[in-house]
N, C-alpha and C positions, 0 to 999 in steps of 0.2 A: 504494499498499500504507498510505503513512502516514494517509491518510484513514480505513483499514478499523483502524488499529489506536488511533487518535484517537478515533472512534466509539465504539469497544469500550467506553472507558473512562466516557462515559456512564450515568448512573445511572437516565436517565431511559426507557435502551433495554435489552430481554431481551437481542437478540443483535444481530449484523452477522455477514451473509457477503455474499463474493463469489460472481455466480451469474451467467454468461452474458454477461461484461463488465460487469455493474450489480451497486453495490450493494444487497443488498438487507437491511433494518430491521426488525427485532421489535419493537413496542411495544405494550404497553396498552391505547395509546389512541394509535393512528397518525393519524387526521384533525386533533387537537386539537396532539399535537408538531409534526406540519408546518406546521401553522398560527401558531405560535408562531414555528416558525423562520424562515416566509415572513416576520414580521415585525423577527426579529432574530437573525439568523442566527448562532450562537454560535464560527464558527471564520473568522477573519481572514484564512487563509491557503488555504483551500480552497472554492473555487467548489460551490453547487448550481447542474446544469444540465438540472434539470425532473426529474420524480417522476411515478411512474404506479403504478396499486393494481393488483394479482394478487389474484386467488384463491389460497387455502392448495391447495398439493399435498400428496402427500404425505412428503417430505421436509421441508417445513412443519412436520408434525403430529409427523414424529419426536424432529425437532429439539425441538421443544416440549415431548414428554413427556421427552427423556431431560435433559433442563434443569431441570424441577421445574413448566414453567411449564402448567399445564392448568385455568385460570380459562376461557378462553373456552369450555369443553368441558359448565362448571357453570351455564351461564346454564339458564332455565326454554326451553322450545321456547312459542314463541307461540300 
């Protein structure tokens, strides 16, 4: 739970949740964020055990709307 609290304080994260035993991070540019963190991990007392990418589900969409983040929905369709 310490990680959850510490990650929520990071300005580059839009949100953090605990789902299915894993921390789920919400960021505007998640690939860039994880690349930076792999090079320079900002938490000396926490370990990054791995990462995996998932498609947003309805809970993610609800969370984004409830927090006022709809930037991904404003991108023009290709």
